[in-house]
C-alpha positions in Angstrom: 0.0 0.0 0.0 1.5 3.3 -1.1 0.6 7.0 -0.8 -1.0 6.8 -4.3 -2.9 3.6 -3.8 -2.5 -0.2 -3.6 -0.2 -2.1 -5.9 -1.0 -5.8 -6.4 1.9 -8.2 -6.9 3.0 -11.8 -6.3 6.6 -10.8 -5.4 8.1 -7.8 -3.7 11.8 -7.0 -3.1 12.7 -4.7 -0.2 15.9 -2.8 -1.0 15.3 -0.1 1.6 18.8 0.4 2.9 18.7 2.0 6.3 14.9 1.9 6.4 14.7 -1.8 6.0 14.6 -2.8 9.7 11.7 -0.5 10.4 9.7 -1.7 7.4 10.3 -5.3 8.3 9.3 -4.8 11.9 5.9 -3.5 10.9 5.2 -6.8 9.1 6.5 -9.0 11.9 9.9 -9.8 10.4 13.0 -9.3 12.6 16.0 -7.8 10.7 19.1 -7.2 12.8 20.3 -4.0 11.2 21.9 -0.8 12.5 23.3 2.2 10.8 26.6 4.2 10.8 27.2 7.7 9.5 30.1 8.4 7.1 31.3 11.9 6.2 32.8 13.0 2.9 34.1 16.2 1.3 35.3 17.3 -2.1 37.9 19.9 -3.1 37.9 22.5 -5.8 40.0 21.5 -8.8 43.7 21.2 -7.8 46.7 19.9 -9.6 48.9 17.8 -7.3 50.3 15.2 -9.8 48.1 12.4 -8.5 45.8 10.5 -11.0 44.9 7.4 -9.0 42.8 6.6 -5.9 44.6 5.9 -2.7 44.6 5.9 1.1 47.0 6.1 3.9 47.2 7.4 7.5 43.7 8.7 8.2 42.5 9.6 4.7 41.2 8.1 1.5 41.1 10.0 -1.8 39.6 9.6 -5.2 40.3 11.8 -8.2 37.2 13.5 -9.6 36.4 14.2 -13.2 36.2 18.0 -12.4 39.9 18.0 -11.4 39.2 18.0 -7.7 39.4 15.1 -5.1 36.8 13.4 -3.0 38.2 12.9 0.5 37.1 10.8 3.4 38.6 9.3 6.6 40.3 6.0 5.9 38.4 4.0 8.5 36.5 6.2 11.1 32.7 6.3 11.1 30.1 7.5 13.6 27.5 5.1 15.2 24.6 7.0 16.7 23.2 5.4 19.8 19.5 4.8 19.2 16.9 2.6 20.9 17.8 -0.3 18.5 21.4 -0.1 19.7 20.3 -1.6 22.9 17.9 -4.1 21.3 20.7 -5.4 19.0 23.7 -5.0 21.4 24.4 -8.7 21.7 24.3 -9.3 17.9 26.6 -6.3 17.1 29.0 -6.6 20.0 31.5 -8.8 18.2 31.7 -6.3 15.3 32.1 -3.4 17.8 34.9 -5.2 19.6 36.6 -6.0 16.4 36.4 -2.5 14.9 36.5 -0.5 18.2 39.0 2.1 16.8 37.0 2.6 13.6 33.6 3.4 15.3 32.9 6.6 17.2 29.8 6.2 19.4 27.6 9.3 19.7 24.5 10.0 21.8 22.5 12.9 20.7 19.3 14.2 19.0 19.0 11.1 16.8 18.1 9.0 19.8 15.0 11.1 20.4 14.2 11.3 16.7 14.3 7.5 16.3 12.3 6.9 19.5 9.5 9.2 18.2 9.1 7.3 15.0 6.6 4.4 15.3 7.8 0.8 15.0 4.3 -0.3 14.2 1.6 1.4 12.1 -1.5 0.5 10.2 -1.3 0.5 6.4 -3.9 3.4 6.3 -1.8 5.5 8.7 1.0 8.0 7.8 4.1 5.9 7.7 7.5 6.8 9.2 8.8 7.1 5.7 6.3 9.9 5.0 7.3 11.7 8.2 11.0 11.6 7.3 11.5 11.6 3.6 15.3 11.4 3.5 18.1 10.6 5.9 20.5 13.4 5.4 22.8 13.7 8.5 25.2 16.5 9.1 28.9 15.7 8.3 31.1 15.1 11.3 33.6 18.0 11.0 36.3 16.7 13.4 36.6 13.5 11.4 36.9 15.4 8.1 39.4 17.8 9.7 41.5 14.8 10.8 41.4 13.3 7.3 42.4 16.7 5.7 45.3 17.1 8.1 46.6 13.6 7.5 46.4 14.1 3.7 48.4 17.3 3.9 51.0 15.6 6.0 51.4 12.8 3.5 51.1 15.0 0.4 52.2 18.6 1.0 50.9 19.5 -2.4 47.4 19.5 -0.9 48.2 22.2 1.6 46.5 24.9 -0.5 43.4 22.8 -1.3 40.0 24.5 -0.9 37.0 22.5 0.2 34.0 23.0 -2.0 31.5 20.8 -0.2 31.0 18.5 2.8 28.3 15.9 3.3 27.4 12.7 5.1 25.4 9.6 4.5 23.7 6.8 6.5 25.0 3.3 5.8 23.0 0.2 6.7 25.1 -2.4 8.5 24.6 -6.1 9.4 26.3 -7.9 12.4 28.6 -9.7 10.0 29.0 -6.9 7.5 27.5 -9.2 4.8 24.4 -8.1 2.9 21.1 -10.0 3.0 19.9 -11.1 -0.5 17.3 -13.7 0.1 13.7 -14.7 0.2 12.1 -14.5 3.7 10.4 -17.8 4.3 7.9 -16.3 6.8 6.2 -14.3 4.0 5.9 -16.0 0.6 7.0 -13.7 -2.2 8.9 -11.3 0.0 12.7 -10.8 -0.7 15.3 -8.7 1.0 18.3 -6.9 -0.7 19.7 -4.8 2.1 22.5 -4.5 4.7 25.4 -3.8 2.3 27.4 -2.3 5.1 29.2 0.4 3.1 29.9 -1.8 0.0 26.6 -1.3 -1.8 28.0 0.9 -4.6 30.5 -1.7 -5.6 28.3 -4.7 -5.1 25.2 -3.1 -6.7 25.4 -4.5 -10.2 26.1 -8.1 -9.1 23.5 -7.8 -6.3 20.9 -6.7 -8.7 21.6 -9.7 -11.0 21.6 -12.2 -8.1 18.3 -10.9 -6.6 16.6 -10.9 -10.0 17.7 -14.5 -10.5 16.3 -15.5 -7.1 13.0 -13.8 -7.8 12.6 -15.3 -11.3 13.8 -18.8 -10.4 16.9 -18.7 -12.6 20.1 -20.5 -11.7 22.0 -18.0 -9.4 25.2 -16.6 -10.8 26.9 -17.3 -7.4 26.0 -19.4 -4.4 23.4 -17.3 -2.5 23.6 -19.3 0.7 26.1 -16.9 2.4 23.6 -14.1 1.9 20.5 -15.9 3.2 18.3 -14.1 5.7 17.9 -17.2 7.8 21.6 -17.3 8.9 20.7 -15.0 11.8 18.1 -17.5 13.2 19.3 -21.0 12.2 22.1 -21.3 14.7 24.8 -20.1 12.3 25.5 -17.1 14.5 27.6 -15.2 11.9 30.5 -13.0 12.9 32.2 -10.2 11.0 35.3 -11.1 8.9 38.5 -9.4 9.9 39.5 -6.7 7.5 36.2 -6.4 5.6 
């Protein structure tokens, strides 16, 4: 059921990113998913003699078509503490311990914002997705400042760079940092394609092909079992992979 009416179908794929857990909860499906915030910036065009992507210290850079560079921290992200952080603490604790230096915990306004959004709603009610149309967090300036300082230390040619824009995004994460691309046995015809844990852009083309094959009954291009939804409930108890 949508804002513009009901759409009848035999099969539906939820590729809702950071919204997937809330959507699933409303239809009685448990999805262990949290989010992290990554901050990014871009420079004005600058000639420094670099033509390739790279990382080192506390920065990662990518050359842009406009002559500037996209810059981010090499590993540091922010995890806002929200009500689901407590509900899913046991599942995500191994990942937090493994990547403790790469996650900055933050308690702030988002805890209240998340708590105010309903976890259950009738299909004829205004949904949380209508109340909050887009997740557009503010960039975390100290993290970007640290990345910029590290870049200038490694490559003095960047000392005169001018920042044109800063932004941030919300990344959907799973306890084992592996996406879910799978049917959900509890609800016939319902499929998930979510939880890409920061790798969605790179995995997108292959993920789309695999999910399409699962939906249509074609032979999968790869073994889909590592991405099955049921791994969180069948005793497998997956854990994150070092270095992912």
